[in-house]
C-alpha positions in Angstrom: 268.3 15.3 -78.4 266.6 13.5 -75.5 268.2 15.9 -73.1 266.8 18.9 -74.9 263.3 17.5 -74.9 263.6 16.7 -71.2 264.7 20.3 -70.4 261.8 21.7 -72.4 259.3 19.5 -70.5 260.8 20.7 -67.2 260.5 24.4 -68.2 256.9 23.8 -69.2 256.0 22.1 -66.0 257.6 24.8 -64.0 255.6 27.5 -65.9 252.4 25.5 -65.3 253.2 25.3 -61.6 253.8 29.1 -61.4 250.5 29.8 -63.2 248.7 27.3 -60.9 250.1 28.9 -57.7 249.2 32.4 -59.0 245.7 31.2 -59.7 245.3 29.7 -56.3 246.5 32.9 -54.7 244.1 35.0 -56.8 241.3 32.6 -55.8 241.8 33.0 -52.1 242.4 36.7 -52.4 239.0 37.0 -54.2 237.1 34.9 -51.6 235.5 37.9 -49.8 234.0 39.0 -53.1 232.9 35.5 -54.5 229.9 33.4 -53.4 230.9 29.8 -53.3 228.1 27.3 -54.0 228.2 23.6 -52.9 226.6 20.7 -54.7 223.2 21.6 -53.2 223.4 25.2 -54.4 223.5 26.5 -50.8 225.7 29.4 -49.9 228.7 28.3 -47.8 228.7 29.8 -44.4 231.4 32.3 -43.6 231.9 35.6 -41.8 229.9 38.5 -43.4 231.7 41.6 -44.5 232.0 44.3 -41.8 231.6 48.0 -42.3 232.9 50.2 -39.5 231.8 53.8 -38.6 234.9 55.9 -39.2 233.8 58.3 -36.4 233.6 55.5 -33.9 236.7 53.5 -35.0 237.5 52.8 -31.3 234.3 50.8 -31.1 234.3 47.2 -32.2 230.6 47.2 -32.9 229.7 46.9 -36.6 226.7 48.5 -38.3 225.0 47.5 -41.5 224.9 49.4 -44.7 222.1 52.0 -45.2 219.2 50.2 -46.8 217.6 51.2 -50.1 214.4 52.2 -48.3 216.4 54.4 -45.9 218.1 56.1 -48.8 214.7 56.6 -50.6 213.3 58.0 -47.4 216.1 60.5 -47.1 215.7 61.6 -50.7 212.0 62.2 -50.2 212.3 64.4 -47.1 211.8 68.2 -47.4 215.0 70.3 -47.3 215.2 72.3 -44.1 217.6 75.2 -43.3 217.9 77.4 -40.2 218.8 81.1 -40.6 219.9 83.2 -37.6 218.3 86.7 -37.5 221.0 89.4 -37.7 220.9 92.9 -36.1 218.4 95.0 -38.0 217.1 92.1 -40.1 213.4 91.9 -41.1 211.7 88.5 -41.7 211.9 89.4 -45.4 215.7 89.7 -45.2 215.9 86.3 -43.5 213.8 84.6 -46.2 215.7 86.2 -49.0 219.0 85.0 -47.4 217.5 81.5 -47.3 216.7 81.7 -51.1 212.9 82.4 -51.0 211.6 84.4 -53.9 210.3 87.9 -53.1 206.6 87.3 -54.0 206.4 84.0 -52.0 208.2 85.6 -49.0 205.6 88.5 -49.0 202.7 86.0 -49.1 204.2 83.9 -46.3 204.8 87.0 -44.1 201.3 88.2 -44.6 199.9 84.8 -43.6 202.2 84.7 -40.5 200.7 88.0 -39.3 197.6 86.1 -38.2 199.6 84.4 -35.4 202.7 86.5 -34.9 203.9 90.1 -35.4 207.0 89.9 -37.7 208.3 93.1 -36.0 208.7 91.1 -32.8 211.6 89.2 -34.5 214.7 89.6 -32.4 218.4 89.5 -33.3 219.9 86.0 -32.6 216.5 84.2 -33.1 216.5 81.2 -35.4 214.1 80.9 -38.3 213.5 77.5 -40.0 212.8 77.6 -43.7 211.5 74.5 -45.4 211.6 73.6 -49.2 210.4 70.6 -51.2 213.0 68.0 -52.1 214.9 68.7 -55.3 213.6 66.9 -58.4 217.2 66.8 -59.6 218.8 65.2 -56.6 220.7 68.4 -55.5 219.7 71.8 -54.1 216.0 72.1 -53.2 212.6 72.5 -54.7 209.8 75.0 -54.0 209.4 77.0 -50.8 206.9 75.3 -48.4 207.1 76.7 -44.9 208.7 79.2 -42.5 208.5 78.7 -38.7 210.0 80.0 -35.5 209.6 80.0 -31.8 207.4 82.9 -30.8 208.1 82.0 -27.1 209.5 79.0 -25.3 206.1 77.2 -25.6 204.6 78.4 -28.9 205.8 77.7 -32.4 204.3 79.8 -35.2 204.7 79.9 -39.0 203.2 80.0 -42.4 202.9 76.9 -44.7 201.8 76.4 -48.3 198.1 75.4 -48.5 196.2 73.4 -51.1 195.4 76.5 -53.1 199.0 77.3 -53.6 199.0 80.2 -51.2 200.1 80.3 -47.5 198.2 79.8 -44.3 199.2 80.6 -40.7 200.1 77.8 -38.4 200.5 77.6 -34.6 201.5 74.7 -32.3 202.0 74.5 -28.6 204.7 72.5 -26.9 203.5 70.0 -24.3 204.4 71.5 -20.9 203.2 71.2 -17.3 203.0 73.9 -14.7 205.0 73.1 -11.6 205.9 74.9 -8.4 209.5 74.9 -7.2 210.9 75.6 -3.7 214.6 76.6 -3.4 216.6 77.6 -0.4 220.3 78.3 0.0 223.1 80.0 1.9 224.6 83.2 0.5 228.4 83.0 0.0 229.4 85.9 -2.2 226.2 87.4 -3.5 222.5 86.5 -3.6 222.5 86.3 -7.4 225.4 83.8 -7.6 224.1 81.7 -4.7 220.5 81.5 -6.0 221.8 80.7 -9.5 223.9 77.8 -8.0 220.8 76.6 -6.3 219.0 76.3 -9.7 216.8 79.3 -9.5 216.0 80.8 -13.0 217.7 84.1 -13.7 214.3 85.9 -14.2 213.1 84.7 -10.8 216.4 85.9 -9.2 215.9 89.3 -10.7 212.3 89.5 -9.5 213.5 88.5 -6.0 216.2 91.2 -6.0 213.8 93.9 -7.3 211.2 93.1 -4.6 213.9 93.0 -1.9 215.7 96.1 -3.0 213.3 98.4 -1.1 214.5 96.9 2.2 217.9 95.5 1.4 221.1 97.3 0.4 222.8 94.5 -1.6 226.2 96.2 -1.3 226.2 96.5 2.4 223.4 94.5 4.1 224.1 91.0 2.8 226.8 89.0 4.6 228.3 85.6 3.9 226.2 83.0 5.7 222.9 84.8 5.2 220.1 82.6 3.9 217.4 82.9 1.2 214.2 81.1 0.3 212.1 81.4 -2.9 209.0 79.7 -4.2 208.0 80.2 -7.9 206.1 78.7 -10.8 207.7 77.2 -13.8 206.6 75.5 -17.0 208.5 72.3 -17.8 208.5 70.1 -21.0 208.2 66.3 -21.0 211.9 65.9 -20.4 211.8 68.0 -17.3 213.5 71.1 -18.8 212.3 74.5 -17.8 210.9 76.3 -20.9 209.3 79.3 -19.2 209.3 80.8 -15.7 206.0 81.7 -14.1 205.4 84.0 -11.1 207.4 84.3 -8.0 205.0 83.4 -5.1 207.3 84.0 -2.1 210.8 85.2 -1.3 212.7 85.8 1.9 216.2 86.5 3.2 217.6 86.1 6.7 220.1 88.9 7.2 222.3 88.2 10.2 219.2 86.8 12.1 216.8 89.4 10.8 214.2 87.9 8.5 212.6 89.8 5.6 209.8 88.0 3.8 207.3 88.9 1.1 204.2 87.2 -0.4 202.7 87.8 -3.9 199.2 89.2 -3.8 196.7 90.1 -6.6 194.1 92.5 -5.4 191.7 91.4 -8.2 191.7 94.8 -9.8 194.8 94.4 -12.0 197.4 95.3 -9.3 199.9 92.6 -8.3 202.5 93.5 -5.6 204.5 91.8 -2.8 203.5 92.3 0.8 205.1 91.5 4.2 203.3 89.2 6.6 201.4 92.3 8.0 199.9 93.1 4.7 202.1 96.1 4.0 203.5 96.6 0.5 207.2 96.0 0.3 207.3 98.8 -2.3 208.4 102.0 -0.5 208.0 105.6 -1.5 211.7 105.8 -2.3 214.3 103.3 -3.5 217.2 102.7 -1.2 219.8 103.1 -4.0 219.1 105.0 -7.2 222.0 103.5 -9.2 222.9 99.8 -9.7 226.2 98.4 -8.4 226.9 101.5 -6.3 229.5 101.8 -3.6 229.4 104.7 -1.1 232.5 106.8 -1.6 231.5 109.5 0.8 228.8 109.5 3.5 226.5 112.0 5.0 228.0 114.4 7.6 231.1 116.6 8.2 234.1 115.9 6.1 237.3 117.5 4.7 236.2 118.7 1.3 238.5 117.3 -1.4 238.5 120.5 -3.5 238.0 123.3 -1.0 240.4 121.8 1.5 238.5 122.5 4.7 235.8 120.7 6.8 232.3 121.1 5.4 229.0 119.5 5.9 228.3 116.9 3.2 224.5 116.9 2.9 224.1 113.8 0.8 225.7 110.5 -0.2 228.2 110.0 -3.0 228.0 106.7 -5.0 231.1 105.8 -6.9 230.0 104.4 -10.3 231.3 104.8 -13.9 230.4 107.6 -16.1 227.2 106.9 -18.1 225.6 104.7 -15.5 221.8 105.3 -15.6 220.3 107.1 -12.6 216.8 106.1 -11.6 214.1 108.3 -10.0 214.0 107.1 -6.4 210.2 107.4 -6.3 207.1 108.7 -8.1 207.2 112.5 -8.2 207.3 115.8 -10.0 210.4 117.5 -11.4 211.2 120.8 -9.7 214.6 121.5 -11.2 216.4 120.0 -14.3 219.5 121.7 -15.6 222.9 123.1 -14.7 223.1 124.2 -11.1 226.5 125.7 -10.2 228.7 123.4 -8.1 226.1 120.6 -8.5 226.7 120.5 -12.2 223.9 118.9 -14.2 221.2 118.5 -11.5 217.7 117.2 -11.1 215.4 117.6 -8.1 212.2 115.7 -7.6 209.3 116.4 -5.2 207.6 113.3 -3.8 204.6 112.7 -1.5 204.6 113.0 2.3 206.9 116.1 2.1 210.0 114.2 0.8 212.2 115.3 -2.1 215.3 113.8 -3.8 218.2 115.5 -5.7 220.8 114.1 -8.1 224.0 116.0 -9.0 227.1 115.9 -11.2 225.3 114.1 -14.1 227.1 113.8 -17.4 223.8 114.5 -19.0 220.1 114.7 -18.1 217.8 112.2 -19.8 215.7 113.2 -22.8 212.2 114.4 -21.8 213.2 115.3 -18.2 212.1 118.9 -17.5 210.5 121.0 -14.7 206.8 120.2 -14.0 206.9 116.8 -15.6 205.9 113.6 -13.7 208.3 110.7 -13.3 207.7 107.2 -12.0 209.8 105.2 -9.6 212.7 103.6 -11.5 212.5 105.8 -14.5 215.8 106.9 -15.9 216.3 110.6 -15.3 220.0 111.1 -16.1 223.5 109.5 -16.3 226.4 109.6 -13.9 229.2 112.0 -14.7 231.6 114.6 -13.1 230.1 118.0 -13.9 230.3 120.9 -11.5 232.6 120.8 -8.5 233.7 117.2 -8.7 236.9 115.2 -8.6 235.7 112.2 -10.5 232.6 110.3 -11.8 230.0 109.7 -9.1 226.4 110.5 -8.1 225.8 112.9 -5.3 222.4 111.9 -4.0 220.3 113.9 -1.4 217.0 113.2 0.4 215.1 116.2 1.6 212.4 116.5 4.2 210.7 119.8 3.4 213.7 122.0 2.4 216.3 120.3 4.7 218.7 117.6 3.6 218.6 114.4 5.8 220.7 111.3 5.9 219.3 109.0 3.1 220.5 105.9 5.0 218.6 106.8 8.2 215.3 107.5 6.6 212.6 104.9 7.1 210.3 105.3 4.1 206.6 104.7 4.5 205.1 101.8 2.5 203.0 102.7 -0.5 200.0 100.4 0.4 198.6 99.0 3.6 195.9 96.4 3.1 192.7 96.7 5.1 189.2 95.2 5.2 188.4 92.5 2.7 191.7 92.9 0.9 193.6 92.2 4.1 191.4 89.1 4.7 192.1 87.9 1.2 195.8 88.5 1.7 195.8 86.5 4.9 194.2 83.6 3.1 196.8 83.7 0.3 199.6 83.8 3.0 198.2 80.7 4.7 198.0 78.9 1.3 201.6 79.9 0.5 202.9 78.7 3.8 201.0 75.4 3.3 202.6 75.2 -0.2 206.1 75.5 1.2 205.4 72.8 3.7 204.2 70.4 1.0 207.3 71.0 -1.2 210.7 70.1 0.3 213.5 72.5 -0.5 215.3 71.9 -3.8 212.3 70.1 -5.3 209.2 70.9 -7.3 205.8 69.3 -7.7 203.2 69.4 -10.5 200.6 72.2 -9.9 197.7 69.8 -10.3 199.0 67.7 -7.4 199.0 70.7 -5.0 195.3 71.4 -4.9 194.1 74.9 -3.9 197.6 76.2 -3.1 198.6 75.9 -6.8 196.1 78.6 -7.8 197.9 81.3 -5.9 198.8 83.3 -9.0 195.5 83.0 -10.7 
């Protein structure tokens, strides 16, 4: 009997011990979630819980939970969405895609017209559409505002007003006008080398266009030639270029031969580039009427590829793909435009000073090009092809003096304008200011226009 009682007591004590151990284990396991209070009701000190950012798990730095006030702030913020303009989209299409009702969209667009022409919207542009916060905690509330960048400096839009309608809005980014001075050595091409030197693409294109009257970019430029350019730019508070200004000066040194040009405004609405003698760099004729052209056949005697015997080649052939636009080499009047035997589709222009130009083997002549009509330099008159007596796509280009064809590469075209009198005096003053400007600004740097004094007003 005694043995049975003793055994029962032992089993009971063992059970109590197991329960006690389990309780202790549970107690310690629960410590991170239980506040312990000592006799004085003070919280016992211990390491606080740590919440790690899953996206920065390699970092040992902890960050606290989002506070209630932050959550409330987020919940009270308007709902903003950005919509990219697709090809052929109107602003109405964009607002509809963002979920704006038709009547409200029309009202907002009408208000926007006060500061921006909605037809100027371009494919790829981003439009920001703003709604009120949702009263239900999901989705969004009523439509409040539409805004977009009209240009790199100006933000325009339409926002809901106190009367429930929409009013136009316009804000300007804080920018400063600065003048930059870049120089460099040409390696493969002027475009690539200038871009590597930090020159904005729009300024590079302006430099190439101004130089194209004197420079054949396919043949004249060699590795090791140098360039210099001075231009205006508008920069934001972070030093980022948001809009280019005017090119004030550009030059190239081609195998020791310098070609320089200065920007000059004659005060009567005409702005051109002039050499240091006050002669416009713009010539009566372009040196090359097609972009990216390579000469496939020069001027002079040659063995004709189709006829098989030597024949005088009275022009230059430029090898370029079918469909390449052909520009009028200069201002002039169209004498012939149509099919012309072995020339195929053919256009001939008559320019001033007794010069003419002809363009043959076109795939087609541009719309609106016909005998008696005036064309301006650079205007598209047709497209490269292989019509008439031709073995492949190319432009046959001729320059005529009177009725005789002459070598286009040997012709020195007269300048369009030579400054004289007061205009020449004003130009010389601008040239001196530009030279002073370049001396003030070391290469590969820029200075704020308001720190440059008189020289900074060159483009005004």
